[in-house]
C-alpha positions as semicolon CSV with decimal commas, in nm:
position;residue;x (nm);y (nm);z (nm)
1;M;-4,489;2,583;-7,720
2;G;-4,283;2,291;-7,595
3;L;-3,911;2,303;-7,531
4;A;-3,833;2,046;-7,799
5;V;-4,031;2,248;-8,052
6;L;-3,833;2,559;-7,960
7;I;-3,501;2,382;-8,000
8;I;-3,602;2,215;-8,327
9;G;-3,738;2,548;-8,444
10;G;-3,401;2,705;-8,367
11;A;-3,224;2,441;-8,570
12;L;-3,466;2,489;-8,860
13;F;-3,426;2,864;-8,833
14;A;-3,050;2,828;-8,856
15;S;-3,074;2,590;-9,153
16;R;-3,304;2,826;-9,348
17;Q;-3,058;3,114;-9,333
18;N;-2,910;3,251;-9,652
19;P;-2,614;3,026;-9,736
20;D;-2,404;3,343;-9,791
21;T;-2,461;3,448;-9,429
22;S;-2,175;3,330;-9,216
23;Q;-2,230;3,193;-8,869
24;A;-2,047;3,494;-8,727
25;Q;-2,284;3,732;-8,906
26;Q;-2,584;3,534;-8,794
27;R;-2,454;3,534;-8,437
28;Q;-2,405;3,912;-8,448
29;R;-2,756;3,965;-8,586
30;L;-2,907;3,748;-8,313
31;L;-2,699;3,919;-8,047
32;R;-2,824;4,263;-8,160
33;Q;-3,179;4,129;-8,155
34;F;-3,128;3,985;-7,806
35;R;-2,987;4,315;-7,681
36;R;-3,298;4,497;-7,811
37;T;-3,553;4,241;-7,692
38;P;-3,410;4,000;-7,436
39;T;-3,718;3,780;-7,423
40;P;-3,537;3,457;-7,352
41;F;-3,568;3,107;-7,475
42;V;-3,718;3,164;-7,811
43;S;-3,569;2,942;-8,077
44;E;-3,351;3,215;-8,223
45;Y;-3,185;3,275;-7,888
46;M;-3,112;2,906;-7,849
47;T;-2,942;2,936;-8,187
48;L;-2,748;3,231;-8,044
49;V;-2,639;3,015;-7,748
50;D;-2,528;2,739;-7,986
51;L;-2,339;2,974;-8,219
52;S;-2,176;3,153;-7,924
53;R;-2,059;2,822;-7,779
54;K;-1,913;2,721;-8,116
55;A;-1,735;3,057;-8,137
56;G;-1,601;3,014;-7,782
57;D;-1,793;3,322;-7,666
58;F;-1,918;3,168;-7,345
59;A;-2,004;3,504;-7,189
60;I;-2,282;3,561;-7,444
61;A;-2,414;3,206;-7,409
62;I;-2,418;3,246;-7,030
63;E;-2,591;3,584;-7,053
64;V;-2,869;3,445;-7,274
65;L;-2,916;3,138;-7,054
66;K;-2,923;3,345;-6,734
67;S;-3,190;3,562;-6,893
68;A;-3,386;3,250;-6,983
69;A;-3,342;3,116;-6,629
70;A;-3,477;3,440;-6,484
71;E;-3,788;3,402;-6,699
72;Q;-3,826;3,026;-6,640
73;P;-3,668;2,957;-6,299
74;K;-3,807;2,603;-6,277
75;N;-3,683;2,488;-6,619
76;A;-3,422;2,224;-6,540
77;F;-3,308;2,206;-6,903
78;I;-3,195;2,570;-6,895
79;F;-2,986;2,507;-6,584
80;E;-2,841;2,188;-6,728
81;L;-2,741;2,375;-7,044
82;L;-2,601;2,657;-6,832
83;G;-2,393;2,399;-6,646
84;D;-2,260;2,270;-6,977
85;V;-2,155;2,620;-7,086
86;Y;-1,994;2,696;-6,750
87;Q;-1,804;2,369;-6,774
88;E;-1,685;2,453;-7,127
89;A;-1,568;2,789;-6,990
90;S;-1,379;2,607;-6,710
91;R;-1,599;2,771;-6,448
92;F;-1,645;2,452;-6,249
93;P;-1,805;2,587;-5,928
94;A;-2,066;2,767;-6,140
95;A;-2,122;2,450;-6,346
96;E;-2,176;2,253;-6,025
97;A;-2,429;2,508;-5,899
98;A;-2,618;2,497;-6,230
99;Y;-2,630;2,115;-6,235
100;R;-2,746;2,111;-5,873
101;R;-3,020;2,358;-5,962
102;A;-3,131;2,140;-6,254
103;I;-3,156;1,841;-6,020
104;V;-3,350;2,040;-5,761
105;D;-3,594;2,163;-6,025
106;D;-3,634;1,819;-6,184
107;A;-3,520;1,527;-5,973
108;G;-3,557;1,308;-6,282
109;A;-3,306;1,513;-6,486
110;V;-3,089;1,213;-6,574
111;L;-2,838;1,406;-6,782
112;A;-2,785;1,663;-6,509
113;Y;-2,689;1,383;-6,268
114;T;-2,449;1,220;-6,513
115;K;-2,295;1,552;-6,621
116;F;-2,249;1,651;-6,257
117;A;-2,082;1,315;-6,188
118;D;-1,855;1,365;-6,490
119;L;-1,767;1,715;-6,367
120;L;-1,667;1,578;-6,028
121;W;-1,460;1,296;-6,179
122;E;-1,287;1,504;-6,446
123;H;-1,235;1,838;-6,272
124;V;-1,287;1,803;-5,897
125;R;-1,132;1,461;-5,841
126;E;-1,080;1,524;-5,469
127;R;-1,459;1,515;-5,438
128;A;-1,509;1,201;-5,649
129;G;-1,646;1,026;-5,341
130;E;-1,962;1,232;-5,390
131;I;-2,038;1,057;-5,719
132;E;-2,185;0,740;-5,570
133;P;-2,435;0,916;-5,339
134;L;-2,523;1,163;-5,616
135;L;-2,607;0,886;-5,862
136;A;-2,779;0,678;-5,591
137;T;-3,011;0,974;-5,529
138;G;-3,092;0,993;-5,898
139;I;-3,151;0,617;-5,914
140;K;-3,400;0,641;-5,625
141;V;-3,598;0,898;-5,821
142;T;-3,572;0,737;-6,162
143;A;-3,413;0,400;-6,217
144;H;-3,279;0,514;-6,553
145;P;-3,020;0,288;-6,719
146;N;-2,787;0,582;-6,788
147;L;-2,754;0,647;-6,415
148;Y;-2,659;0,285;-6,357
149;K;-2,415;0,301;-6,651
150;R;-2,241;0,606;-6,505
151;L;-2,232;0,436;-6,165
152;A;-2,079;0,124;-6,325
153;R;-1,813;0,340;-6,495
154;Y;-1,738;0,506;-6,161
155;F;-1,694;0,171;-5,986
156;T;-1,475;0,050;-6,273
157;D;-1,264;0,367;-6,252
158;I;-1,202;0,321;-5,879
159;G;-1,127;-0,051;-5,924
160;D;-1,436;-0,192;-5,755
161;R;-1,515;-0,464;-6,009
162;R;-1,779;-0,638;-5,796
163;R;-1,991;-0,324;-5,761
164;A;-1,931;-0,234;-6,126
165;V;-2,072;-0,574;-6,225
166;E;-2,373;-0,516;-5,996
167;A;-2,440;-0,180;-6,161
168;W;-2,403;-0,328;-6,512
169;E;-2,639;-0,610;-6,413
170;A;-2,895;-0,345;-6,311
171;V;-2,856;-0,193;-6,659
172;L;-2,906;-0,537;-6,811
173;R;-3,232;-0,583;-6,617
174;L;-3,355;-0,254;-6,768
175;E;-3,209;-0,317;-7,115
176;P;-3,199;-0,697;-7,150
177;E;-3,105;-0,701;-7,518
178;T;-2,791;-0,490;-7,489
179;E;-2,495;-0,701;-7,603
180;A;-2,236;-0,439;-7,507
181;V;-2,355;-0,454;-7,146
182;K;-2,337;-0,834;-7,144
183;E;-1,984;-0,814;-7,282
184;E;-1,880;-0,560;-7,019
185;I;-2,013;-0,783;-6,741
186;Q;-1,815;-1,078;-6,879
187;R;-1,501;-0,864;-6,911
188;L;-1,525;-0,755;-6,547
189;K;-1,598;-1,102;-6,402
């Protein structure tokens, strides 16, 4: 069963619940089920992760994701999601380690690169100089427009307009019909 099917299944599962059942009750039911049978990464447990995050109970979300990671240690999506939860819990070193693991497991994990760059910029500013080489590594693996967009934002943030324009022009080569990118290039020139 594919990952997308599991996630969609989790969303469908949550939407089919009795409307009288609160999210807190549903979360408690899923948590009891997880405690009895911690087979990770079934759709219901992804619902548990989502509900726990919404409730601010990051410890449960982390526990479920760590269990999933133990079962599927090469699943970059699990580590990316774990990084997100760690970041929400303000556990930045753990978030960094999770994003790094996602990138190691899937060098084409575009979102893991951009989230890691955002983490560095927003929470570990003294290491912001690592953003350019991080994104350059991702671009070598997969010339995805979102990596160039994040690189362009980085260059804009540090005041390097010339390199920001170069990065936006790379986006434009990949997405030639994007008016917002054309406007950003004109604004920076």
